[in-house]
N, C-alpha and C positions, 0 to 999 in steps of 0.2 A: 386148630387154634394154637396148639403147642408148637407145631412146626413154624407158624408165623412168628411166635415169640422168639424161638431159637434163631430164626433168620435175622430178626431185628437186632438181637444181641450180638450176632456175628458182625453185622454191618457197623455197629457202634464200636466194637473192639478192633476193627480193621483200621490201621493208621492211614490218615489222609495222605493223598499224593503230594509230594513236595512241589511247591510252586516256585518257579525260578523267574520272578518278575525282573525286568531290566531296571537298572538304576534310574531314579527320576530324572527327567530331562531338565537341565539347568538353563532356564531362559532369563534374559535380561529385558527390562523395559526402559525406554527412553521417552520422557514426556517433555514436549516443547511448550513453553509458556512465553507469551510476548505479544507484540502489536502486529500490524499488517506486514512488517518486514520479516516476520516469522511465519505468518499465516500462509495457507495454501493459495496459489494463484497470484499472490502479490509479494511473496517473500521467499526465503530459502528453504523453509521447513518442508514443503511438499517434495522438493527434489531430494532433500536429505533423507526423509523417510523412505522414498522410493528407490534411491540408488546408493546411499552411503552406509547402510547397515546390512548385516547378514541376516539370514533367516532365523538365527538364534535370538533376534531382537524384536520385541513388540514396540513399534514406534508410534506414538500418539501425538498428533499436532493439535494443540489447543491455542495456537496463535489467533488473536482476534483483531480485526482492523479497527483503528481509531482508539485503542485502549492505552492508558497510562498505568503506572504503578498504583494509582488511586482508583481509577474506574474499573480496572480488571478485577479488583477485589470487590468494589461496591456493587457491581452487577451480578456477582456470583460465579464468575469464571474461575476464580482461584479455588472456590469450594469444589468445583468439578475437578480441577487439577489435583487437589488433595485426595479426592476419591480415587483417582487413577493411581496415585502414589501408594495408596493403601491396598488396592485391589489385586488379587491373584497371587499365586505362590511363586513369585519371581525371586530369583536368587539375589538380584540387585535391581533397584529402580533409581534412575538418574533423572533429574529435572533440569533442563537448560532454561535459564531465565534471561530474557533480553527486553529491556525497555529503554526509553530515552526520548524517542521522537515526539511522542504526544505529551510527555511530561514537560518538554521544552517549548513546543509551539502548538497552536491550535485553539480549540474551544476552551473557555475559561474553566469549565468543570473538570477538564483533564489535567490542567497545569499543576505542577508541584514545584516547591522551592528547591533549587539546586543544592543549597548548602545544608538544609535541614530535612525537609519532608522526603525528598527523593532518596537519599541514603538511608533514612529511617525505614522507609517502605521496603527497600531492598533487604535490609537486615531482617525485617520481620518475615519476608518471604523465605529467606535462608533458614531462620530458626524454625518456622513452621514446617518446612519441607523435611528438615532433619527430625523433628518431632513425629512426623508421619512415617518415618523409617526410610526416607529417600535420601539420595546424595545430590545436593544442589551443585550446579555449575553456573557461574555468572558469565554472561556474554555482553560485551560492550556493543553499543548500538551501531548498526550498519551505517557506513559513511554515505552522505549524500554525494551526488556526482555533479556538483556545481563547479564551474571553472571561471577563472578570471585571468586573461592573458596567458592561457595555457597551463595555469597552475590550479590544482584542486583547492577548493575552499571548503574545508571540513568544519562546519559550524557546530558539530556535535562533540567536538573534542572535550569541552568542559564536562559534559555528561558522561563521556567515556572515562575521563579521569575519576569521576565520582564512583563509577562502577569498579574501577581498578582499586580504589582506596577501600571500598567495602569488602572486596575479595581479600585484600591483604589483612584487613582488620579481623575478619571472621574466619580466616584460614580456608576460604572457599576456592576451589579450582576456577581458573579464569580462561575464557576463550576470547582473545582480543580481536574480534571481528572488525571493530572500527579501524584499528591500525592496518590490518591486513587488507581490508577492502579498499581503504584509501590508497594504499601503496599500489594495489592492482589497478585501480581506476586511473591513477596518475601515470602508470606505465602504459596503459592503453591510450591515454590522451582523451580530450574532450569528445571527439567525434566517435571513436570506437567505444568509449564508455557508454555512449548513448545506446549502444546495442543491448545493454543490460536491462533496458526499460521494458515495460509490458507491451508497448506498441511502438512503431516508428514515429519519429517527430514529424511535424508538419514541415513543408518545404521551407517556410520562413524561419522556423526554429532551427532546422538542420543547417541552414545557411549561416546563422549566427554561431552555432556550435562549431562549425568548420573553421571559424575565425579564432577559436580558442576561448571565447567567453560565452557562457550560457545566458539565456534570457528567461524571464519568468514564463511559466506555462500554466500555473495555477494561482488563483487569486490569493490563496492563503499561504503561499510559500514565502519564507523570510527573504529579504533582499540580501544579496551577496555583500559582505562587508567591504567597503572601499570602492564598490562599483557604482557607476552612474545609475540613478534611479530609473527603473524600468516600469512604465505604466502597466498595471495589471488589469486584465479584464474582470469585471464583476462576475460573481457566480451566475451561471445560467439559471433561469427560472425552471422549477421542476416541471416535467411533462404533465399534461392533463391526466394521463393514465400511465401506469407502468407498462413497459413493453410486454406484449402478449407472451413472449418466450420466457421472460424473466431470467435470461441468461447473463452470465458475467461479461462485462464489456471492458476490455483492456484499454488503458489510456497511457499516453506518454507523460512521464515526469522524471525528476532526477532522484527519486527516492525508492520507488517500488521496483520489483524485479519481474521480468518475463522469463521464458525458458532459458535463455543464454545466461542472464544474470543469476538466476536461481541455481543453475548448474555450477557456475563459477564459485558462488558464495557457499553452496553446500560442500564443495570440495575444500574450501578454506576452513569451514567448521570442522569437518572430519579430520583434516590434518592437524589442526590446533587441539582438537579433543584428544587425539592420540597422545600428544605431548602433555596435556593438562591432566588426563586421567589414563595412565598407562594400562590399567586393568581393563579398559574398554577396547584396547588396540585390536585384539583378535576378532572383535565383532564389528569393526568398522572397515569401510572401503575408502581409504583416503585418495 
């Protein structure tokens, strides 16, 4: 018994071996918030997370199709985003916020007033992101690729202007996707800009685009200002039962992005983000 007590005392008195733990890994998180033009498979966000950040970055795409600044909050998606902003021991968390498409057009429950509600909603997102410890970045809405006589008709300019104004008023970094994507689409021209879509156009639509003026391809798309009215097909009746596979079905339109468009726009985002947030430059692939 005495021997055991002496051994225990000796072990207690022996200094512990020094541990040389490496310094903690400093990781950054980027959270994407927005509508379908941010979401995976229909926007730039999937390509951005897959190809435009280094392995030091956790990139979370919370873009949701059909959402506006109003419905993204009311359905609870913003609450999920706030949870991502607060979670984990990241050295910095950035949240990129892009809305406008569904605030401007579409179902009544999504619409917001351009002069009052839309900017107020954006300011609230900025304030709450900062309160959660994140660094907000505002992104102007992706330009639509509608053309008239060879010239791009960017009907979301007023909404992009509102985002720019909120960014200036709140001191928030800005990525001007609207201006950059519009310039890129104009440089490509109506026909090549069509390659940005989720799927190829029908032969009839492709023929019209080749002439430099796009025609309606979805019943809910707004008419091109100054263009001759184009009859729109009514929405197709829903199928009797959903497809057995439940798989994603790409469609052609002038708003959403397929692989080519997503790659181009994710590059625009990365390049503009380097300028807007220089601290992120070493973790981006522009």
